[in-house]
C-alpha positions as CSV (number, residue, x, y, z in Angstrom):
1,M,154.9,146.3,84.8
2,A,152.1,143.5,83.6
3,A,154.2,140.2,83.5
4,S,153.0,141.2,87.5
5,R,149.5,141.4,87.3
6,S,147.8,137.4,88.5
7,I,146.8,136.0,85.6
8,R,142.9,134.9,85.7
9,P,140.4,133.0,84.0
10,K,138.9,135.3,81.3
11,H,135.3,132.2,81.6
12,T,135.8,132.2,85.8
13,A,131.8,133.1,85.9
14,V,131.7,130.9,82.8
15,T,133.2,127.8,83.7
16,A,131.9,127.8,87.5
17,Q,128.3,128.1,86.4
18,L,129.3,124.6,83.7
19,L,130.6,123.1,86.5
20,R,127.8,123.4,88.9
21,A,125.6,122.1,86.0
22,G,127.6,119.7,85.9
23,L,127.6,118.4,89.8
24,E,123.5,119.3,89.7
25,E,123.6,116.5,87.1
26,A,125.2,113.9,89.2
27,A,123.3,114.7,92.2
28,N,120.2,114.1,90.4
29,V,121.0,111.3,88.8
30,R,122.2,109.5,91.9
31,N,119.7,110.6,93.5
32,A,117.7,109.1,90.8
33,L,119.6,105.6,91.3
34,E,118.8,106.0,95.3
35,T,115.5,105.6,94.9
36,D,115.1,102.9,92.5
37,L,117.7,101.4,94.2
38,R,114.9,101.8,97.5
39,H,112.3,100.8,95.3
40,A,114.6,97.2,94.4
41,V,115.1,96.7,97.8
42,A,111.5,97.2,98.8
43,Q,110.7,94.1,95.7
44,S,113.5,92.0,96.4
45,D,114.7,92.4,92.9
46,F,118.6,91.1,93.6
47,L,119.8,87.7,91.9
48,L,122.5,85.8,93.9
49,H,125.4,84.5,91.4
50,Y,128.1,83.0,93.1
51,Q,131.7,83.5,91.7
52,P,134.4,80.5,92.3
53,I,137.6,82.1,93.2
54,L,140.5,79.0,91.7
55,D,143.3,78.4,94.6
56,A,146.6,76.9,92.0
57,R,148.3,75.8,95.3
58,S,145.3,73.7,97.1
59,G,143.0,73.1,94.0
60,L,140.3,74.0,96.3
61,L,137.5,76.0,94.9
62,P,135.7,78.2,97.5
63,V,132.9,79.8,95.8
64,R,132.5,84.2,96.5
65,R,128.8,85.4,97.0
66,R,127.4,88.2,94.9
67,Y,124.7,90.2,94.6
68,R,123.2,91.6,91.7
69,W,121.2,94.0,90.4
70,H,118.7,94.6,87.1
71,H,118.0,98.1,86.8
72,A,116.0,99.4,83.7
73,T,117.7,101.7,82.5
74,H,121.3,100.6,83.8
75,G,121.5,97.0,83.4
76,W,123.5,94.6,85.8
77,S,124.7,96.4,88.1
78,G,127.7,94.5,90.6
79,P,127.2,95.3,94.2
80,D,130.4,97.5,93.6
81,R,128.1,100.2,92.7
82,F,124.6,99.8,94.6
83,I,125.7,98.7,98.0
84,P,127.9,101.9,98.4
85,L,125.0,103.8,97.3
86,W,122.8,102.0,100.0
87,R,125.2,102.4,103.3
88,K,125.4,106.3,102.6
89,N,120.7,106.1,102.6
90,P,119.7,102.9,104.6
91,A,115.5,102.2,104.3
C-alpha cells in the first residue's frame, strides 16, 4: 500500500522559505528602482533619443522618439523597463 500514498516533497518548508526570500529580494529591488525613478523624474534625468525606422517599400525614414534613463547602478534603461514602473506608481 505504500504506492498509494501521496508523494510530497521532503523539504517543502525549505522550498517555501527560499521562494519567499526570492520574492522579498525582487520586491526590494523593485522598490529601490521605483524610488530612483521618482528621483530621476524630479531631476529630469532622461534623454530623448531618436530611433530611425527604415521603410524598404517607400524609402521614407520616419523617426521614433525613445526616452532613455541612465541609472547609476543599472546603466542605460529603455522605456520598456521604466514606463511600466511609472504607470504602476505615478508621482
